[in-house]
C-alpha positions as CSV (number, residue, x, y, z in Angstrom):
1,M,-13.3,10.4,7.4
2,G,-12.3,9.1,3.9
3,E,-8.7,10.7,4.3
4,L,-8.1,8.2,7.4
5,K,-9.9,5.3,5.5
6,D,-7.4,5.9,2.5
7,K,-4.5,6.1,4.9
8,A,-5.1,3.3,6.9
9,K,-5.9,0.8,3.4
10,G,-2.7,2.3,2.4
11,I,-0.5,1.5,5.7
12,A,-1.9,-2.4,5.3
13,N,-1.3,-2.8,2.0
14,E,2.3,-1.6,2.5
15,A,2.7,-4.2,5.6
16,A,1.4,-7.0,3.5
17,D,3.9,-5.9,0.8
18,N,6.8,-6.3,3.3
19,V,5.5,-9.9,3.9
20,K,4.9,-10.8,0.6
21,Q,8.3,-9.5,-0.5
22,A,10.6,-11.0,2.4
23,V,8.9,-14.5,2.0
24,G,9.4,-14.3,-2.1
25,K,13.0,-13.2,-1.6
26,A,13.4,-16.0,1.3
27,T,11.8,-18.8,-0.8
28,G,13.2,-17.8,-4.1
29,N,9.3,-17.3,-5.4
30,E,9.7,-14.2,-7.9
31,R,6.0,-14.3,-8.6
32,L,5.3,-13.8,-4.8
33,R,7.9,-11.1,-4.8
34,A,6.6,-9.3,-7.6
35,E,3.1,-9.2,-6.1
36,G,4.6,-7.5,-3.2
37,E,6.3,-4.6,-5.3
38,L,2.9,-4.3,-6.9
39,Q,1.4,-4.5,-3.5
40,E,3.4,-1.6,-2.1
41,R,2.9,0.8,-5.0
42,K,-0.7,0.2,-4.4
43,G,-0.3,1.2,-1.0
44,E,1.7,4.2,-1.6
45,A,-1.0,5.5,-4.0
46,Q,-3.7,4.9,-1.2
47,N,-1.8,6.9,1.2
48,L,-1.2,9.5,-1.2
49,K,-4.8,9.7,-2.1
50,G,-5.4,10.0,1.7
51,K,-3.3,13.0,2.0
52,V,-5.0,14.8,-1.0
53,K,-8.2,14.6,0.7
54,G,-7.0,15.6,3.8
55,A,-5.7,18.8,2.0
56,L,-8.6,19.4,-0.2
57,G,-11.2,18.5,2.7
58,D,-12.5,15.4,1.2
59,K,-13.8,16.7,-2.0
60,V,-11.9,14.2,-4.0
């Protein structure tokens, strides 16, 4: 169960990142674009955590 929760959080963060980066680029807002990149990394890490939990049987 934890695997799916982490993967879902990761996907949500990556989706939010895409919006932030696009808006930041379109408006020239460097801070918003950078926040989007940071959120993308967070999403990737959460997704990886979910994959590891799945491989190890939620023991992580």
